[in-house]
C-alpha positions as CSV (number, residue, x, y, z in Angstrom):
1,M,237.3,1.9,193.8
2,T,237.1,5.3,195.9
3,K,238.8,8.4,194.4
4,G,241.3,8.1,196.8
5,K,242.3,4.5,196.0
6,E,242.4,5.7,192.6
7,W,244.8,8.3,192.7
8,F,247.3,5.8,195.0
9,R,246.9,3.5,191.7
10,I,247.9,6.1,189.5
11,Q,250.6,7.4,191.6
12,S,252.0,3.7,191.8
13,E,251.9,3.5,188.1
14,F,253.7,6.5,187.5
15,C,256.2,5.9,190.2
16,K,256.8,2.3,188.4
17,A,257.8,3.8,185.3
18,M,260.5,5.8,187.1
19,A,261.6,2.8,189.2
20,H,264.4,1.4,186.7
21,P,268.1,3.0,186.9
22,V,268.2,3.7,183.0
23,R,264.7,5.8,183.1
24,L,266.3,7.7,186.1
25,E,269.7,8.2,184.1
26,V,267.6,9.3,181.0
27,I,265.7,11.8,183.0
28,D,268.7,13.1,184.5
29,L,270.4,13.4,180.9
30,L,266.8,15.3,179.9
31,K,266.8,17.7,182.3
32,R,269.9,19.4,180.8
33,E,268.8,19.3,177.1
34,D,266.4,17.5,174.9
35,R,267.9,14.7,172.8
36,T,267.4,12.1,170.3
37,V,267.1,8.1,170.9
38,N,270.4,7.4,169.4
39,E,272.0,10.3,171.9
40,L,270.1,8.9,174.7
41,A,271.3,5.3,173.9
42,E,275.0,6.6,173.8
43,A,275.2,8.7,177.1
44,V,273.5,5.6,178.7
45,G,275.4,2.8,177.0
46,V,272.7,0.8,176.1
47,S,271.0,-0.5,172.6
48,Q,268.7,2.2,170.9
49,A,266.3,-1.1,171.1
50,N,266.7,-1.4,174.8
51,L,266.4,2.6,175.3
52,S,263.5,2.6,173.2
53,Q,261.5,0.4,175.4
54,H,262.5,2.4,178.2
55,L,261.2,5.5,176.7
56,A,258.1,3.8,175.3
57,V,257.2,3.2,179.3
58,L,258.4,6.8,180.2
59,R,256.1,7.9,177.6
60,A,252.7,5.9,178.4
61,R,253.1,7.3,182.0
62,G,253.6,10.9,181.0
63,V,257.4,11.5,182.1
64,V,258.8,12.0,178.5
65,R,257.1,13.4,175.4
66,A,258.4,13.0,171.9
67,T,258.5,15.5,169.2
68,R,259.3,15.0,165.6
69,A,262.6,16.9,164.7
70,G,263.1,16.6,160.8
71,N,264.1,12.9,160.2
72,G,264.2,11.9,163.8
73,V,262.4,12.4,167.2
74,K,263.8,14.3,170.2
75,Y,262.8,13.6,173.4
76,S,261.9,15.9,176.6
77,L,260.4,15.7,179.9
78,A,256.9,16.2,180.0
79,N,257.1,18.3,183.3
80,R,260.3,19.8,185.2
81,K,258.7,18.9,188.4
82,I,259.9,15.4,187.6
83,V,263.2,16.5,188.2
84,E,262.5,18.0,191.3
85,A,261.1,15.0,193.0
86,C,264.2,13.1,191.6
87,V,266.3,15.7,193.4
88,L,264.1,15.3,196.7
89,I,264.3,11.5,196.7
90,R,268.3,11.6,196.0
91,A,268.0,14.1,199.4
92,I,266.1,11.4,201.6
93,L,268.7,8.5,200.8
94,A,271.6,10.5,201.5
95,E,269.9,11.6,204.7
96,Q,269.2,8.0,205.5
97,A,273.1,7.1,204.5
98,G,274.2,9.5,206.8
99,E,272.0,8.3,209.5
100,R,273.0,4.8,208.8
101,R,276.9,5.9,209.0
102,A,276.1,7.5,212.2
103,A,274.8,4.4,213.8
104,I,277.9,2.3,212.7
105,I,279.9,4.8,214.1
106,E,278.1,4.7,217.4
107,R,278.4,0.8,217.9
């Protein structure tokens, strides 16, 4: 596999890690402050076990990091640029939605 193709594979795996509504909500919550599993599970509205699975995917791809905090673990974003990427994707989606509305009105 060429270096270029390998980067596309790596990028694809990274994007797959973020391709779930729960994971995107976790990223959104972590942009404000570090949180424990319990705090995240309560805020997102899923079980702690389910959230732990999502956090494992995000950790494996380097999206979040876990840090020991007393008896628990706090999660944080591994890189603030992840938030910028999410904001950019939302802006693209908003533009597309506007274009679709305009096309419907023109009919």
